[in-house]
C-alpha positions in Angstrom: 142.3 15.6 109.5 139.3 15.4 107.4 141.2 14.9 104.1 143.3 11.9 105.6 139.8 10.1 106.6 138.2 10.4 103.5 141.8 9.1 101.9 141.5 6.3 104.5 137.5 5.8 104.2 137.5 3.7 100.9 134.6 1.0 100.0 136.1 -2.3 101.6 135.1 -5.5 100.0 137.3 -7.5 102.2 137.1 -7.9 106.1 139.2 -9.9 109.0 136.3 -11.8 110.0 137.8 -12.8 113.1 137.7 -9.1 114.5 133.9 -8.7 115.5 132.2 -5.3 115.6 130.5 -4.5 118.9 127.3 -2.4 119.2 128.9 0.0 121.1 131.0 0.8 118.5 128.1 0.8 115.7 126.5 3.4 118.2 129.5 6.1 118.3 129.1 5.6 114.4 125.3 6.6 114.3 126.1 9.3 117.4 128.4 10.8 114.7 125.6 10.5 112.1 122.9 12.1 114.0 124.7 15.5 113.9 125.2 15.7 110.4 123.1 18.2 108.7 119.6 17.4 107.3 117.4 19.0 105.0 114.6 21.1 106.5 116.3 19.6 109.8 113.9 16.5 108.9 116.0 14.2 110.7 113.6 11.2 109.4 116.4 8.5 109.6 116.4 5.5 112.1 119.0 2.9 112.2 118.8 -0.7 112.6 122.1 -2.0 114.2 123.5 -5.6 113.3 126.6 -6.5 114.9 125.1 -10.3 116.0 126.6 -13.0 113.6 123.2 -14.6 113.3 121.8 -11.0 112.0 124.8 -10.2 110.0 124.1 -13.5 108.2 120.8 -13.3 107.5 121.6 -9.5 105.8 124.4 -10.3 104.1 122.9 -12.8 101.2 120.3 -9.8 100.7 123.3 -7.9 99.2 124.7 -7.2 96.0 128.6 -6.0 95.9 131.2 -4.7 93.3 128.7 -4.8 89.9 132.0 -3.5 88.7 133.7 -6.7 89.1 130.8 -9.3 87.5 133.2 -12.0 87.0 133.7 -11.7 91.1 131.5 -12.9 93.6 132.5 -10.5 96.3 133.2 -10.3 99.5 135.2 -13.7 99.2 134.1 -16.4 101.5 135.5 -15.9 104.8 135.8 -11.7 104.2 132.4 -10.9 105.0 131.6 -8.1 107.1 130.9 -8.5 110.8 128.5 -6.0 110.8 125.7 -3.9 109.3 123.5 -0.5 110.0 120.7 -0.3 107.7 119.5 3.2 107.2 115.8 3.6 107.5 113.6 6.5 106.3 110.8 6.6 109.2 108.0 7.2 106.9 105.4 8.8 109.8 108.2 11.6 110.5 108.2 12.3 106.7 106.8 10.2 104.2 108.9 11.7 101.0 111.5 9.2 100.2 113.3 11.3 97.5 114.0 14.5 99.6 115.9 12.7 101.9 118.5 10.9 99.2 121.3 13.2 99.9 121.0 12.9 103.5 120.9 9.2 103.3 124.8 9.6 101.4 125.6 12.6 104.6 124.7 10.3 107.1 126.4 6.8 105.8 129.7 8.8 105.1 129.7 10.0 108.6 129.7 6.7 109.8 132.5 5.3 107.3 134.4 8.5 108.5 133.8 7.9 112.0 134.8 4.0 111.2 138.2 5.3 109.6 139.1 7.0 112.6 138.9 3.7 114.4 140.7 1.7 112.2 137.8 0.2 110.7 135.9 0.2 107.5 133.0 -0.4 105.5 131.3 0.0 102.2 127.5 1.6 101.3 125.5 -1.0 99.9 122.6 0.4 97.5 122.1 -3.3 95.5 119.5 -4.6 97.7 115.6 -5.1 97.8 114.5 -3.0 100.6 111.0 -5.1 101.0 113.1 -8.4 101.0 115.5 -6.3 103.8 112.5 -5.4 105.4 110.9 -8.7 105.9 114.1 -10.2 107.2 114.4 -8.1 109.7 110.7 -7.9 110.6 110.6 -4.3 110.2 107.3 -2.5 110.5 105.9 -1.0 107.7 106.8 2.6 108.4 110.6 1.9 108.2 111.7 1.6 104.8 115.5 0.7 104.1 117.3 3.5 102.0 120.9 2.4 102.5 123.1 -0.3 103.8 126.3 0.0 105.6 128.5 -2.7 106.2 131.4 -2.4 108.7 134.3 -4.5 109.9 138.1 -4.9 109.6 139.3 -4.1 106.3 141.6 -6.9 105.0 142.9 -5.9 101.6 145.0 -3.3 99.9 143.4 -0.7 98.1 145.3 1.9 95.6 144.2 5.1 94.6 145.5 6.1 91.4 144.8 9.2 89.2 143.3 9.5 85.7 143.5 11.9 83.1 140.7 13.0 80.9 139.0 10.4 78.8 140.7 7.5 81.1 139.1 4.6 82.3 137.6 5.3 86.0 136.1 1.9 86.7 137.9 0.4 89.9 139.5 -3.3 89.0 141.6 -5.8 90.5 145.2 -7.0 89.5 146.4 -10.5 89.7 147.5 -10.1 93.1 143.8 -9.4 94.5 145.2 -5.7 94.8 141.8 -3.2 94.5 142.7 -0.3 92.4 140.2 2.7 92.7 140.8 5.4 89.6 140.6 9.1 90.5 140.0 12.0 88.3 142.4 14.7 88.8 141.7 17.9 90.8 142.5 20.2 88.0 139.9 18.2 85.9 137.2 18.3 88.2 137.6 22.4 89.4 136.4 25.3 86.9 136.7 28.8 88.0 133.5 30.5 88.1 
């Protein structure tokens, strides 16, 4: 069920580094994403796959993680993801970077749901410099990095909790490094017309 996959698909910040992700697995995630809806059916994205250790190690330091936990540097050493997909917009196909911002989220979530279906996980990373990532990957000028999605075998505990109106929705970790993600209640986010 899609709801079960949505609950299972968390933003993981810790991975089992011994479980490598293959190019074939990344291709399956991108193949699922290519069927996602696209504004005016523009389909402006190309995907850079990084599964080789040297490529993953080149991308990892260019990403920022867990802004809501400024006292932590995540992922912890040895808990880094083992693959990345860099979603790039091909400006030769469409130069309007703003038009497809929602599409970026749709294809990223589609890939993450596909990963969850195989007991893998990931996280969308928007905290990066597109210029530095493009330089590190030697991308042509027409490919603009829009979002990075990390993948791996999750190796952390994430607990969803419900919060009421006015309660804090920031994620946090307890003394056992369990990651808590407060979610607003259904009754608080729905209004009848």
